[in-house]
N, C-alpha and C positions, 0 to 999 in steps of 0.2 A: 426375804432378803438373806444373802449369803453371809454367814458368820465368818469372821476373820480367823485365820489359822492360829494365831496366838491366843485368842479368846477360847477357841476349842480346847487347846492344850491346857490353858489355865483351868477351865471347867472340869477337865478330866484329871486335874491335879498331877499332870506330867511335868510341869515347870512351875516356877514361882514367879511372882510379879517382878522381883528384882532381876531374875534370869531373863525374862522377856524384855525388860528395859535395856539390859546390857546388850542383848542380841540386836535389838532395833537400833541402838547407837552404832553397833558394829556394822550393821547393814548399810548405813548412810555412805553414799559415794561409791557403792559397789553395785554390780549387776547381779548379785547373788540373791537367791530366794531366802526367805526367812527360815525355812526348814533346813537348808544347807548350813546356815549360820549356827542354828541351835545344835546341830549334830557336830560341827567343827569344834564348838565350845564345850562339848560333852554334856550339855544340859538335857538333851533328848536323844533317843536312839532312833535308828532308821525306821523301826517298826512303829515307834510313837508317831513319827511324822506321817507315815503311810496311813495309819489308822485315822489320824486327824484329817488328812486329805479326803479319805473315804467319806468321813462325816460331812466335811465342807461340801463335797461334790454330790453327796447322796448316791454314792455307788458302793457296791459291796467290797469289803476287805477279805481277801482269800488267804487262809492259812495254807502254806505250801510246806508241809512236812517232808521228811525224807521218804515217806511211803507214797507220796503223791505221784501218780503216773498218768501219762497220756496214752490214749489208744492210737494205734497206727493211723487210723483215718483222721485223727486230730493233728498228729505230727505232720501229715501231708497237706494240711490246710494252707500253711505258709512256708515258703522256702527258708532254708537255714540262714541265708544272708540277711533276710528281712527280720527274722526274730532276733538275731544278734545285733543288728544295727539299731533297732528301736527298743530293745530290752522288753520284749513282750512275746506272748504266744497265745494261740487261739484254742478254745474248747467248744464242743457242741454236745448237746444231750439228745442226739437222735433227730434233731430238727434240721432239716435240709435248707431252711431259709434264714437261720439266725446263728451267729457265733458270739461268744463272749471273749473279749480281749482282756487278758490279765496283764496289766501294764505297770511299769515303774512310774510312769508319768501320764495320767489320764488327760492332761491338758495338751498333749502332743497331737494336735489335729492332723498333722501330716501323716503320722503313724496310723491313725484311724482311717484316713482316706486311702492309704496304701493297702490296708487290709480289706477295705470294702471293694476296691477295684480288683484285687487279686481273687477274691472269693465270690464276688457278685452276691453277697449275702448281707442281711441287716446286722449291724455291729452294736453290741452292748459292751459297756466298759466295766472293768473291775480293777482293783489295785492290790499289789503286794509289794514287798521290799525288793530292791534290786538284787540283793544277794540270793534271796530265795528263787527269784525268777531265773537268774543266771544258773543256779544249781539245777533247776528243771531242764533248762536248755542244754546244759552239758550232758545230762543223763540221756536225753532223747535225740539230740541233733548232732552230738560230736562224732568223730570218726569211729571211736570204739563202739558207740551206740549203733551206728549204721552196720558195722561188722556183726555186732551181736544180733541184730534183727535179721540179717541175711543168714547167719548160722541157724537161728531159730526157725526161719522159714524152711530150711532144708530138713532140720530135725523134726518138723511137724509133718513130714511126708508120712503117709499111712504105711504102716508096716504090717507084715503078715501076723495073723492072730496066734499062729503056733509058735512056740518057743522051744527050740532044740536045746538039749542039755549039752551038747558038744558041737563043735564046728563040723558041719557036714562036708563030705568030700565034694570038691568043686573042680571042674575042668579048668586047667590053667588058661586055655585059649579064651574061655568064657570070662574068667576073672580079668584077664588083660583087657578084654573088650569093655567090661563093666567099669574098669578103673579109668578108662578114657572117656566115660560118659560125663555129660555136663555137671550133674549134681555132685558127683564124686570129686571131679577136678575143682569145682567151685568150693566145696567144703574144705578140702585140703588147703587150698590157697587162702581162704578166709581165716582158717585156723592158724596158719603161719603169720598172717597179717595181725591178727589179734594178739598173738604171742609177742610180736615186736611192739605193738601198741602198749601192752601192759608190762613190758620189760621182763618177760619170762625168760628163765635160763633153760628150762626143761618143759617138754610137753609129754604127758603120759596118756596113752590110749589103751584103756584096760577093758577087755571083754568080760561080761558077766553072763549069767545064765539067760537072763531075759532082756538085758540092756547093756549098753556100752558106757563107760565112765571116761570122761576127758578131764584131766587136771593139769594145771600149769604151776610151776614153781616160781614164785615171785618173792624176792628178798628172802629166799631160803625156805619159804613156807608153801606147801601145795594148796591150791584153791581149785574148787570145782568150776567147770565151764560147760557151756552148751554141748551135749553129746549128739552124735549122729543117730539115726535110727539103727537098730540092731541089724536089719537086713542089709545095710550098707557097709558093715564092718569089714568083711572080707575084701570088698572092692577098695575101701579106703586104705587098708593095709597094703594091698597090691599096688595101689597108686604110689604110696610112699616108697615101697621097695623098688618100683620102676625108677623113680626119681634118684634113689640112692644106689642104682646099679646092683641090686641084690637079686638073688635067685628067687623068682616068684613061685617056683615049683617046690622049693624046699620049705616045708612048714613044720618039720619035726625037730630041727636043730637051731640053736641060737645063731643069728647072723649079724654082721656089721656092715655098714655102708656110710656114705656121705654124699651131700650135694650142696649147692649154693643157690641162693635166690636174692633178688634185690627188693628192698622195701624202703621207701622214703629216701631214695638215692643212696642207700647204704647196702653194702654187700654182706650178706649173712651166711656164715658156714653152718651147716647142720650135720651133726653126727647122729646116725640112726642105729639103734640096737633093737633087734627083735628077740622075743623069748616065747617059746611054746608053752601055753597054759592050757588048763583042762577045757576052757570054753573058746579056745582060739589063740591067736598070736597077740601078745602084748608088744606095743611099740613104744620106745622112749626116744625122743628127739632132743638132743642137746643143741641149743642155739648159741653160736659164738659170733657176737657182733664186734668186729674189729674196731669200729669207731667208738664203741662203748668201753674199750679197755681203759681202766683207770691206771695211769702211770704217775699221777701226781701224788707224792707221799702225804701231803697235807690232806687231800681228799680221802686217802685210805685210812687215816687216823693218827698219823705221826704228829705229835705236838712239836713245836719249834725246837725245844732242847733235844728231843730224841731224833728229829730229822737231821739237825746239825751233827749229832754224834754218829748217826748212821752214815751220812755222806762222808764224814771224816774217815771212818773205818774203811769205807769202800775205796778210798784213794790209796790204801796201802797196796804195795806191789805184790804181796803174796799172803797166803793163809786161807782158812775156810770160814765162810759165814753160813750159818745154818738157820733155816726157818722151820719151826715145829708147830704141830697142831694136827687135829683130826682131819679127815677128808671133808672138803668144803669149807674150810676155815680161811681161805684166801691166801694161802702160802704162795701159790704160783703167781698170783696178781702182784704180791709184794716183790717177788723175785724179778718179774718183768719191770716193775718200777725201778729196781736197782740197776738192771741192765740198760734201761732207757737213760738213766742218769749217767751211766759209764760210757754209753755209746759215743765213739769218737773215731774219725778216720785213721788215727794214729794207733788204734788198738785192734787186734784181731780177737773178736769175741765169738766164741763157739758154744752152742748149746747142744745137749742131747736130752730129748724129751720123750715121754710116752703118755699121750700123743703130743704133737705140737699143737697147742690150742690156738695161739695167736701168732701171726707172722709179723715180725718187726723188721723194718727196713734197716739195712746196714748191719744186720746180725746174721751169722751163719747158723742155721738151725738144722738139727738132724733128728730123725725119729728112729727109735729102736724098733727092731723087727725080730721078736723072739722066735718067730716061726722058722726063720732061716739061721738062727744062731747068733743074731746081732742084738745082744743085750747091752745093758749099761756098761758092764765091765769091758766088753769087746769094743764097744764104741769109743770108750775113753782111751783105750790103748791106741786106737787109730788116731784119735784126736790129738794126742800128745805128739804125733809126728807131723802135725799140721802147723806147728809154730804158733800156738795160741798165747795170748796174754791173759785172757779171762775165760773161765769155763763155767758154764751153768749146767748142773746135773738135775734132771727132774726130781730124782729121789734116790737116796742111799738106802738100798734094800738089803745088801748082803756084805760080807767081809771083803770080797774081791773088789767091789765098787768103792768101799771105804778106803781100802789100802791104796788103790790107784789114786783116789782123790787126795789122800794125805801125801803120797809121793809127789803129786803134782804141786801141792802147796809148799813142800819142802824144797822143791827145785825152781821156785820163783814165779809160780802162777797163783792168781787169785781164783778161788773156787767157791761157787755159790750152790747150795743145794737145800733139800728138805728132808725132814725125818718125821715119822709119826710118833710123837710123844705128847704127854699131857701138858708139860711146862718146860721152861728152859733148862733148869738143872737136870731134869731127868734125861735130857738128850745125851749127857755125858755117860750116864748109866747104860743107855741104849747102845752107844758105840762100844762100851766095854763088853756088853753082852754078846755083840756079834763078833767079838774076838779082837778088838783093837787094844793095843797096849796103852796104858794110862799116860806114859811119857810122850807118846806120839800125839795123843789127843791134846795134851797141854802145849806141845810145841807147835801145833798147826791151827787149832781153832781160835779164831779171833773174837767171834760174836755169835751168840745164840738168841734168836728172837722167837718167842712163843706168841701165838695170836689166836683169837677167836673173833667171830663175826656177830655183831649185834645189830638189829634193825634200827635205823635212824628214825626219829620222830618226824612226822610230816610237818614241815614248816608252815603250812597253811592252816593247820587246825591244832597247833600246839597250845596246851592249856596247863595250868598248875594241877599237880596231883597230890592228894592227901594220903600219907602213909597209913596202911592198915596196921592195927595193933600187932599182928603176928609178924609183919614185916619189920616193924620197929624192934621187936624182941630179937629177931634174927640178926638185924644189924648191930645190935648191942653186943652180940657174940662175935660176929665177923669183923666189924670195924666200928667201934663205939662212936666215934665222932660223926660217922655218916648218918647216924640215926637223927641228928639234928639238922641235916641239910635239907634244902628245898628240891623238889623233883618235878618233872614235867611228864605229860603224856599226850598222845594224839587222840582227838575225840572222833576222828573219821570225817572225811569229806570226799568230794568227787576227785580231787587230785590224787588221792591215795586209795581210790576205790573203797573208801570207808574202812580201811584197815588201820588207820592211824599211823602208818609207817610208810616211808618212801626212801629206798636205798638202804645201804648198810655201812657200818663203820667198824674198824678193827680195834679190839681191846688188845694191848700189847704188853708183853713182859720182855724187857730188854737187858740181857746179861752180857756185858763186855768182859772178856777173859783178860783181866789185868794181873799183875804180879801175884797178889795174895791168892786169887782163885787158881792161877796157874800152878802154883806150888801145891795147893790142896789137891788138884786133879792129878798131878804127877805123883803125889804120895798115895793115891788111891783112896782119898777121903771119902767119907759117906755122903750120899746125896743130901741128907738133911743138913750137914755141916756146910756143904756148898751153897745151899739155899740160904742159910742164915748169914754167911759171909757176904753173899750177893746183896741181900737186903740191907746189911750194915753199910755196904758201899753205895747205897742209894737206889738199888733196883726196886721199881714198883712191881708188885705181883699183878697177875692178870686181873684179879678181883679189884685191887685198889685202882688200877688204871681204868677199868670199866666203871667203877663207882664215880671216879672223877668226870668221866664223860657223861654219866647220868646227872651229876650235880650241875654240869654246864648246859643241861637240856638237850644234849645230842641224842641220847637214847633213853630208855626207860629203866627204872630199877628192876622190873621184872625181867627184861631182856638180859641185864647184867647177871642177875642171879641165876638165870637159866643157862647162859653160856659160859660163865666163869666159875661156877660152883658145882658143876654136874659131874666132876670126876671123883 
């Protein structure tokens, strides 16, 4: 006689008599199963119910840890649509006549009949939790899993046993022919598709003595990916160079090129850079997805008060707004968000960039060409004769560019640009160091924003984090009250490729140049004095803003400490 589910749970001491009674009362008048009710009430977990069902039906309960994998022949037993629809997958142990269905619901006879019809094999049942089954399905049946298997199948091509220490001389006609062969074309295409799938910003193809390394930068961090056989390296590099209209015969000098491709109905721009290394050419591809450009200030990391303050300053008719930070800190993205906010048919907005990373509708964008003498300063002189209202300069690098920008601000233009400095107050020192007079800086600069990028915690696997003793001691020194805050971390899941992070958020230092600060700058006041006055006027430092984001569970404490205290 089959034991009832509630009795099994009671015997296993997973629920109490009172909890069972409450669940049974709750079940009256509904079509829900007892297990569903117990989980909804928080009396039992999904695993408790699955284990009890396994006992009730006398079928195995299968632990599906993160290391659980399916062989290719097992993945091919059932189509993806079927495993997703019924929440199950099939395994076999070398037996051509029998499969085991690992199911979320062993009572689903329709699912069993479907598997039996598709495989023409004897079906045995097992049970696991729905979340664990879904995890296995995502890892083995999803788009990225299919791409990974295809890349691996190419990578498994047998290579020659000899390993040359340097790239051998190759006939360019032979290389071009190899570059158009199916395995090479397929590998490059799959590599680009995988990069889009995992939100990579860059792809690195790096030749070694005996093997090739492929790494992709995701959320600012490089991750290893399936490499091609060493024997295909030259052909793959040639294939990419052909796509980017680069000289395939030139292998001694660095080259640049670009191309476009479509993925998931999105147009992706790819900037290609080659570099001669001792074992062959290294290629780096920068992927620019126009549809992925973040122009929403809230998504970038501007809290409501900062966003309102930023937008208010952007409405001023003249002056200079500066974004500061190291390379890769998101300065250009923030500039684009400001331009998108200012975009209006009544305004003539002109940019000068190196290079133009994203094309914005309704904006006049210009790329500098240093090779023909068209630098930032020369471009700015020409732009000022084009009746601009707003000018965006990719970067202020020298005195000439800074002088023209300040002259434009003094003559009624709003100018937005970037500087490479560690924080907001040091931007003033940087301008002084390149030769700008303090009174000009005070008269023209309206706002300086410093920023860093920290990785966002994956929302699907966010969990509480317990401070380490050394972290608590460090916080006591850096910001005492933060030592008592609660923090979060990502534990890793399929949605974030088990990294614990998904996307990035900006930590911001927002220094508006108001009367007191303007007087200090004009008088040539020290950077330390400027920083102290800005904090007294309410400026949050990069560290403080980052810690606030960590307190809210947006990023981790480790990310904040790494990106905001590294200088």
